[in-house]
C-alpha positions in Angstrom: -7.1 149.7 80.7 -6.8 149.1 84.4 -4.1 146.9 85.9 -5.5 143.5 87.1 -4.2 142.1 90.4 -3.7 138.4 89.9 -4.2 135.7 92.5 -4.1 131.9 92.2 -7.9 132.0 92.2 -8.3 134.4 89.2 -5.1 133.7 87.3 -6.3 131.2 84.7 -9.5 133.1 84.0 -7.7 136.4 83.5 -4.8 135.2 81.2 -6.3 132.2 79.4 -7.0 134.1 76.2 -5.3 136.9 74.4 -2.1 138.6 75.4 -1.2 139.7 78.9 1.8 141.4 80.5 2.4 140.2 84.1 4.6 142.1 86.5 5.8 140.0 89.4 6.7 142.4 92.2 6.9 143.1 96.0 6.3 146.3 98.0 9.7 146.2 99.6 11.6 145.9 96.3 13.2 149.2 95.1 13.5 148.2 91.5 9.9 147.0 91.5 8.8 150.5 92.7 10.9 152.0 89.8 9.2 149.8 87.2 5.6 150.0 88.6 4.8 153.5 87.1 6.0 152.3 83.7 3.8 149.2 83.9 0.9 151.4 85.0 1.5 153.8 82.0 1.5 150.8 79.6 -1.8 149.7 81.0 -3.3 153.1 80.5 -2.1 153.5 76.9 -3.0 150.0 75.6 -6.3 148.2 75.1 -5.0 145.3 73.0 -3.8 143.3 76.0 -4.2 142.9 79.7 -1.7 144.3 82.2 -1.5 142.4 85.4 0.5 142.4 88.6 1.4 139.6 91.0 2.6 140.5 94.5 5.0 137.6 95.2 4.6 137.9 98.9 0.8 137.4 98.7 1.0 134.9 95.8 4.0 132.7 96.3 2.4 129.8 94.4 2.2 131.9 91.2 5.8 133.1 91.6 6.9 129.4 92.0 4.8 128.3 89.1 6.7 130.7 86.8 10.1 130.1 88.4 10.4 133.7 89.6 13.7 133.9 91.5 14.4 137.7 91.2 12.0 140.6 91.0 10.8 142.5 89.2 10.1 139.8 86.6 7.9 140.5 83.6 6.2 137.7 81.8 4.3 138.0 78.5 1.5 135.5 78.1 -0.3 134.5 74.9 -3.4 132.4 75.1 -2.4 131.0 78.6 1.2 130.2 77.8 4.3 132.2 78.8 6.1 133.4 75.6 8.6 135.8 76.9 10.3 136.7 80.3 12.4 139.5 81.4 14.1 140.1 84.8 15.0 143.5 86.2 14.0 147.1 85.3 13.5 147.6 81.6 12.7 150.8 79.6 9.1 151.1 78.4 10.1 150.6 74.7 11.8 147.3 75.5 8.7 146.1 77.4 6.4 147.1 74.5 8.7 145.2 72.0 8.4 142.1 74.2 4.6 142.3 74.0 4.6 143.0 70.3 6.9 140.1 69.5 4.5 137.7 71.2 2.6 136.9 68.1 
């Protein structure tokens, strides 16, 4: 599945139903660049949930809405509600466990 770039305009429509992993990132952030290929790999390997990215520089309203103070921040959404949050680089296995536990 392809990674969806979220904006304040498409956010609610994209994550209102089902599960989604959201990566809050910025192009200047070193740890974000380390995590990005892992998030892309998760998107390619999984069809059961959406994988989305939010560029905090382009979408400060979304970052503020989720209280993102440090990046990268990962948020797992289920049916439009945030159910899990993680700050910093995480191994792929930990990220997948976060998603799986959002039942």
